[in-house]
N, C-alpha and C positions, 0 to 999 in steps of 0.2 A: 305172524302165521305167514306161510308162502303162498304163492297164487295158485298152484294143483289144491292144495289145500282148502285155500277159500274156495273155490270153484266146487270141490267137490261137495263141500258143508250148502254151498247156494245151492247147489240141485238135490241136494237131500231135502229142504227145506221148501221148495218149491214145487217139485214133482212128484214125493211122495205125500204128504198130505193133502194135496187137491184129489187125490184117488181114491179120496176114504170121507170125503165132505158131503157128495153130491148123493140123497137117498132117492132123489125122484129120479135118477136117470136110468135109461134103460141098462142093465147089467151087463148086455154082451156088449165086447169092444170089439174093434175092428183092427186086426193082426197086420193090415197090410202096411205100404209107406206111403199111400195116397190120400189117407185120413178121409176115404170115400164113406160116408154114413151108410149103417147097415139096413138090409133090407127085409122084410118078413119072409123072402123068398132063400134069404140065405141060412142054412142050417147049421146050428151049434152044433160045431165039436170039439173036442177036447182042446184042439191048439185055440180055441176061441173062446174059451168058456174061461168065466168071471174066477178070477181067483182069490181065495176067500180074504177079507179086510184084515184077519190075524194075521195071516202071513206075511201082508203086505208092511204092516204096521212092526212085527217082529224084525222083517229085514231090514225096515228102514232103521230102528234101533242100533242093529248089530253093524249097520255100515256106520252110522256115528259114532259107534262106540270104536270100531277099527280108526276110523279118522283122527280120534281124540290118543288112541295108543301109538297110533305112527307118528304123531306130531311131539311125542314126551320128549322131554331131553334126555340125553344120554346120562348114564349114574357118573357123577362127578363133575358134569357140565358145572361153568362158571361163569357162559353167558347171559346175565342177565336180562336181556332182550328177547332170548330165546325160554328162558324159564317162565317169562312174563306172559311170552304166547303161549306156551303151552297151558297156560292156567286159564286164559281167555277161552280155549279151544274148550279144554275139559268143561270147564262150564257151560258153554254154548251147547256143547253135547247134551250135556244132562237135561238142559232147556228143550231142546229137538226131541228127545225120549220122552220128557213129560208130556209134551205135547201131541206127540204120535199117540202117547196112550190114552189120552183125554178123549183124541179125535175118534179114536176104535171103540172106547166104553159110551161114547153117544150111538155107536153101531150097534149097540150090544154085545159087544165082543170084550172078554174078559181078558188081562195082559198079567203076567208074571208081576209079583209085585218087587223083585228082584229088577226085573228090565225098569221100572218107575225110576226105581234110586239110582241107575246111570251108573250099575255095578258091572265090572268088567269080567262079571263071571260068564259060565255058561248056560246058566237057568234060563234062557229065555225061548219061545215059540219060534219055531222054523216059518219062515215065509215064503210067499211060491214068488221066483224070482225072472218067474217066466213075463211078468206085469214089468213092458217099457217104458221107457219116457211118451215115446211118438202113441204108444196103444193109450196111455191114460189123456196124453194131450187129443186124441181123436175125440173124446168125449164132448168136447166142444167148438161150436161151430166158428168158421173164420172171424163172423162179426164180434163171437163175443169173446173170442182170441184177441181181437185188436183192440177191442175196448179194456181187457183187463191187463195188454201191455201198456196202453195208456193209460190208466189208471196206477200202474206199477210207474210208470216213467215219472207222472207226476208227485207221485209219494215220495222221490228223491229228489234232493237238493242240488241245483246246478254250483260246482263248484269250480273256481278259476284260481288258476296260481297270481300270484303277489296280492291276494287282497285279504282282507280282514272279515272273518266268520264268526258267528255264534255259535257257541258249541255248549253243550250239556253234558255235566260230569255223571256219567253211568256209573263207575266206579274207582277205588281208591284201593290198589293192591300192591302192596310192600313196595312203597314209595314211587308206584306209577301211578298217574292219573289216565283213564280211560275217556275219551270224549267225542260224543256221539253229537255227529255233524247232519244227521239226516243222508248220509251220504253211504253208499254200499260197502264203505269200509268206515271202520273207526280210527280215531286219531290215539298216539300213543304220547304223552309227555312226563316228562322226570316232575315230581312232586317240589323238586327245590327250585322252579319254575313259578312257582306260587306261593314264594314267599311274602308275597304282600299282602295274601288272603290266610292270615294263620286258620280261619275258622271256614276254610274249604270242607265241602261235603258233597253228598251224591245227591243230585238234582239241581246245584249251582248253576247258572249261566256265567260263560266267559268269554271272553274273544281270543281268537287265536288267528293268526297269519297264516295262510297256507303259501308254504314254500314249494313242496311238490306235489302233484297228484297223485305220482306213483314214483318209488324209489327203484333202485336194482331188486329190491325183494318184495316189490309190488305194494309196499306200505305207502299209506299217506302220510307225506310230512310237516310237521304243524311248527309253529314258534309262537309262545307265549310273549317272550321279551320283544320281537319285533312289534308284536300287534301293540303292547303298551308305549314303545318307543313312537311310533306312528300315531297314535294317539296324543300321546303328548305332545310331538310337532303340532298335530291337527289345531289342538287347545291351544299353543303359543300363537300359532299363526291368528287363530281368533282375537285372543288376546291383543295381539298387536295391532291388527286391522278395526276390531271394535272397541278397542278398549275394556274389554271382559277382567275379570279377577280370574287368576287359578291361585292355587295352594302348590307350597311348595317347604320341603325340610331341610334345614340347613345342615351340612352333612361336614364341611372343614372348612377351616381359615386357609385362605390364598396370600399372593402378594396383591394389596391395594382394595380387598375385599373378602367376597365370602362364596361358596360353590353352595347352591341349593339345587335338590332333587325335585323335580316337578314333574311328577308323573312317572320315573323313570330315567326324567332325561335332565342332563346334567347344566345348569344354566349359571351366570356369572351376576353376582348382586354387588355390586362397586361400593366401597365405604362410604361414598358421599349421598349413596341413597338407601340408604338402612333407615334413618332418622331425621327429622327435621335439623335436628339439632346434632354438633360433632360427636362422633361415637369414637372412644379410644380404646374401649377392651371387647375387640372381635369374637374373643372366645365366650362370654357370655351368650353369643347366638348362637351358638355352634349347637346342634341337639333342637332347636326351636322350629315348630311349624310356623310358616307365617302367608299372610297374603300379600298377592305380587301383581305387578302391573307389567307387560313388555314393552319395554322402552324400544328395542332394536333386537332385529335379526338377521341371520346370516343363511340364506337359503341353502347358497353351495355347501358348506359344512354343517349344517342343521344347527348352527348356535346363537345362542340368545345371550341378551341381557335384561334383566329384571329390576323393578324399584318398588322398594315398599314405601319409599318417601311419598313417591306419586300418590299413593291412595291417601295418606295420611294429609297432604295439600290440597287434596281435590275434598275430602272431608272439612278443613278449615277453610277452605276457598268457601262453600256453604254457610260455616258458622261466621265468619267473615262479614259477608254480606248481610248476615240477619243482624248481627252486633251493631254493625254502621248504619245499618238502617234506624236502630234503636236509639243513638248515641245522641247524650244532650250536652252543652257546654255546663259544665259545673256539676254533673252527675258523679256519683262516686262508685267507685267498682273497684271489687277485689283481684288483686292480680298476683301472679308468682314471679320473682325474680329468675329469668331464665338464663340473663347473659350480665357481667357488668364488664364495661370499659371504662377509658379514662374519663369519656366528656360524659358519661350517664350509664343507666340500666337498661334493657329492655325487659318490660312483663309481661306475660302471657295472661290477655285478658278471658280466656277461655275460647282459644282460635282466632285470634288475634292479637299481635305486637303492638303493643305502644313504647315510646320512648320517654322515659322520667329522665329528662337535663341535671346535670349535677348541680345547676344554681336552684332546682323546683326540690332538691331533696332537703333541704334544712334552710333556717331564717340565718343561720350562722354561718359560716365560712368552714368549708372541709377541703382535705387536699386531696380525696379519692372517694368515689363513691360507696368502695368498701368499706369505709368508716362508719357507715350507717347502715348500709344492706350487706346482706350474703346471699350466695347462690339457693334457687328453693324455698326462699322465705315469701310467705305472704303477708302484703300490705295493701291498707286502702288508700287508693288515689283518686285522686278530682280530674275530671277531663277538662283539659285549658282550651284544646281547640282540635279539630280534625279534620282531614280533606279527603272527600268521599272519593274523589278522582283518581289520589296518589296513594290513596289507603293509606293515609298518616294520622296517628292518633298522639298528640301531644300530652304528656299527664305530669301532675304535680303531686307531691304528698306535703310539702310544707305548706300549703294553701288550707290544708283540712284544720289550720292553727292560727289563731289571732297572729298579726305582726307583734312583735316584741317593742315596737315603738309605743303602740296602743296599749301596753300594760306595762310600760317604763314606770318606775317606782317614783311617784310625785318628789320625794326628799331629793334626788336627784337634781342639782341646778347649778347654776354659775356660782361659783366660789368652793364646792362641794370638793369631797376627795374622794377618787373612786381606784378602783384596783382595775388591773386590765391584763386580758393576754395579749401577746404580741401575735398578730394572725397575719400580718403583711406589712413587708418592707418596701419603700420607694426611694427613690433619690431625694424626693423633699423632705422624708420624714417615714413615719411609722403609724399603722392601724391598730389600735386597742381594742378588744372585744371585751366590753363591760359585760355584756350577759350575750346569747345567742341572739345575733341578728342587731346588736346595738352595736355601735363601732365610733371611736372617735380618733382622730389624726392629732398625732402629738409633732408637729412640725418642727426641722431641725433647728430652726430660731428658737424654739421653747424649749430646748434641750438643756444647753448650760448658759451661763450669765458670760460666760467667755465670748471674746468675738473672736476667737478662734474657730475655723469652718469645722464644722461636724459631719463626719463620713455615717450617715443612718444605719448602712450595711455594718460597718464595722462596729457601731454603738450601741445596735439593737440585735436583737438573737430570735427568730420565729419559736413560739412555746414560752417564752420567760413570760415571768409575771413584772406590771410594772404599775407603782402608784402614781398618778396623776393630779390637777386639780384642774376641774372644769372651768376652761374661760368662756365659752358660748356654748348655748344648746338651742337646738330651733326644733321644737319636735314636730310641726309640720312636713319641714323640708326635709325632718330624720337626719341632723347632722350636729355633731359635735366635736369642739374643739378642744384640746386638751394643752397643759404644759406641765414638765417635769419640773423646770428651774425656779419657779414660782413656787414651790413647796420649802424654798431656803432663801432667807433674806440676800438680798441684793449686797453683794458684796463691795460694789464700785463707788455707794453710798459712802465709805471709810477707805478709799483708794488710798489717799495721800498720806492717812495716819498706819496704815498698813507698810506702804511700800514707799517711800518717801525718796525724792531724787537724790541721786549719785550713791543710795544704798546698794549694799551687797545683799545678793540672794542666791540660794541653790534652788534650783527648777528640776523638771524633768520633760527632756524634747519628746513633745506630742505628734508633731509633723514636720515634714520636710519639704521645702519650696524649690525651685530653681533659683531663688530672689532670696532666700533665708531659713531660719530655724524657729519654729513657733515652741515655743518654752511656757509648762505651765506652773506657776510660782504657789498658787493656793488652788480650791474647788472654785471653779468660775472665772478665775482671775489668771490672764497669762498676756504674754507680749511676742514679739519678733524680734528677732536678730538678724541684723540684715548680711548681709554675704559679708559685704567689706566691714565688718565689726567683728569678724572673728579673727584676725591676726592682722599684726601689725607688718607684718614682713613675707606672708605669705598669698598667693593668690589662688582661690579655689574654682574650679569649674562649677562647682556644685556642693552643696552642704554635705551631703552624703561621705566627700573628701575630708570631712574632720569631725563627725559623729553622726551617730544613728538614732532612730526612734528606740528611746525605753533610757536611753542614757543620762544619767546625771549632769549638768553642764552649772557652774558658777557664773554670773550674772551681774551687773553694773546696772541700775536703772536711769536709762539718758533723759527719757521725756514720758509724759503722760498726757493725755486727752480724755479727757471725763465726759466730755459731752459725746464723743463719738468710741467712748470705751475703748481706747486704743494704747498700748504701751510700748514703748521703744528699749529695746536691751541693746546692752554689748555685751563683751566677752573681752576683748584685746583692751579696754579702757581699764582692768585689774591692771596693767601693766603701763611702764613709763613709755610713751612715746619716743621711738629709737629713732625716727628719723632727722632730730635736730643734733645728733650725735653723727649720725651717717653723712651729713651734707659735710662735714670736712673729715671724714673718712671715703667718701666717694667722689671726688670735685672731679667736675667736666674734664675729660682729657687724660684722667688718671687711668694707668693699665692695671687689671686685676685677672687673676685664676679664677675661672668658671667652669662649672660643670653643667654639662645638656641635661636637664630631668624630662622635659618634653618638646614636643615641636609639632607643629601641621604645616598646612600650605601655607600659611601668612607668615610664621612666626616658631620664634622657639621660646619657652622659659628654662633661664639658666640661676644656678646658685650660685650665690657670692659670697665673700666670707660673711661671718657673725647670722649665717642663717637668711640670708636677704635674697630674694628672689626679685630677677631683672628681667627686660623683656627684651629680644632682639629679632630686628625684622629677618625674615627668612634669606633675603638677597646679602643681608650684611653678615650670614656666618657663610660665606664662602671661604675655603681655606685657600692655601700658596695655591695648590695644584688644582684647583677649579671644582672642588668636591664640596657641598654642602656636608657640614660637622653633624653626627649621629649623636644619638642619645647615648649618654654615659659617657662621652667624649669630654674631655679636659684640655681645654685650650684659654690662651689668653684673649682679654677682652678690652676694650676701651672703652670709657663711660663719656657716651656723646649727650646724654640728657639727666638730668637732675632736677626733680620736682617736688619739692619736699608739701606742697600742700594737697595733690593729688597724690602725693607718697607712689611716686613713681620712677623709676629707674630703666633708663636704656642703655643698652650697650653696643658694641660690633666688634667681630674679629677681622672684618677685612678694613676696616681703616687703622688697626693695630701691623698689619700686614704692608697697608701702603704706609704708614709712617715708617716702620722699619726699612722698608725698599728706598725710601726718600733718604732717611738718616744714611744708610750706605754710600747711597750715591753723592750726597753731601762731604761724607768723607773720604771718597777717592778724590774729588775736585779738588778737594782741600789738599789732601797730599799733593795732587800734581801741580797746584798753583805754588806751593811751597816750593817744589821742583825747581820749577821755571824759574822764580825769583831767587835762588841759590845760583844756578845757572848765569842770571844775567848779571848777577854782581860780580860773578870769576870774570867774566869778559870786559865788565868795564872796568875791572881793578888792572887785568891784564894789556887791555889799550893805552891806560894813562903811563903806564911803565916803559914802553917801546919808544924806540927811535921813529924818525919819520922815517916810512920805508920806501920801496923801491916802487914804480908803476904796477908792478905786477903784484905786489903786497897791497898796494892800497885796491886795486880791483879786487881782492880777494875777501880785504877787510869790508869793500863797501855790498858784497854781498851777503856777510855775515849779518849788517847792520840792517840789510831787508829782513834777513828770514826773523831777524828777532822783531823787527816793527811788524812782521805781518803775525808772527805771534801776540804781541802786545793788542793789535786790532782785533783778532779771536776772543782774547780776553774779554775788551770791553763789550764785544757782542753778546757774551754767555752772559 
């Protein structure tokens, strides 16, 4: 409705109706402009004569209808706001006509029924339009007018922009809601802003936000959405400040959590704040209405972080206090398994958590709590201990049953045979579980009659079943020692009959050490081959260079120690000792071709003829050019030591090189000496055949003699 139209309707309602309401007033009215009261001296004239009430009423009805017709939308108009406004005006005009009709009837004046119906026809009574607002108002004294104006102002609500007001739904027309704020004009909002109130009806009270008292059309501008957001933010601030609980609906999933609509304002619910237990499926919460506490707000951007977990924890804290206050050691409680770890399980005791350690789950050994328990399983447990300050409760499941040692069968005693499952393996042996909670130890020395070292981790396997004989049992200390080897007869009692000295047997290599090879000849009987008894001719740095574990090997029994249960074996003794022959083949000072097999910083091992290996110190492997011989290089060596007892042969390539040099030098000296001897003989023979020479000849001959004499002196010095 435009401002002029609203003003015109307002004047009709406020000035036409009062003129017909007061029967007790003087019917004469003053037509002047100063509102002076009428006096008896004033004659009644046609100009001041009272207009009949029927004319006033009819005129008022006609004006109301004209306003309604003037504001009607043009044909074909699509302006929804204009149509809605026109409907309101037509409705109000009908109300005005009815009111005027009723007032006139009270005065005893009849009005045409067509006028009462608000029809736009012409069948209505004419009114006297000489009655003006000023003449009607002159019927009241200034005091009465002031009082009436004050009463009118007080009946109106004071409205300020940017504040939230309560409004009453006066009507709902074609998707629009008309709101009565007790103001001079009503508010109009689309029904779409009331989606959260599906059952909205006329007469309901709602809150709206005043954006403008008047816009360019003179209308009151309201917002239901802003009112909801502001109220929601007020509730969020109150929850953050005072810890109050708010409701919200989860509307979607986002990274790291959920989005919750709390009264029209979107808030963030982190995944860690949904529940006290980890949540994997966020989608299961979308669409749910939940209670929250506000844990963080941002006033600048009007954003908030909420938590459902905080509510649960606060409830659990109260329950925890009550439960801990009533706890007693030994008390049996029912709990639900809520989490399983490697070291135990956490149970929910109805608001407080307790720890069931893995060693308190079963009297027997278990690898993991999940072997006995599963999530959400209900179990009865005993309270072992609790700390009121730290809110910790230790629980036990096995304590609800008697200890297995207390109910162990009396038939199990020393000398009896039992079957057990290997449940634990240590370096010193293995533990066999006879029944859950009852275990016995099989020491490595009780595994086999053989003195060969037993590796428990290689011999036993966790989970396998073994038979053993009970050696000792102590029910008070709950200990039991077992033996596997005592299930069989001790073979060492007949060792000499089974394995006489120098007898030859085939055994299986069971173990290798840096100093020898352990060979098993029979169940529980074995011996060792020393590394030096593997070969007559080869030197091994480790037995693995000769054989491997699991291989068959032929041996000769060299020595048996019955008391210490030891047997010495040999492999090279199966062949004749070649060192007696080697003494003639490799005498000291002899030369032989050799190939370097390996070398280190101290020396080299070379391969001699007939497969014999010899040792050469590294400094004696220097060649003529000053370099050291390399692996796989073949060269000539000189035997410098032969030890038949130690079976050791030492050679040198440097000594061979020196011998060659000396031999060459001796040969050169021999040739030079032979040449000098020949020259001396020739000169001596020549001197004897010549005659007495002259003095000059004698002088030359004397020089030759001195030269020869000097040469002889040099030879003697050498």
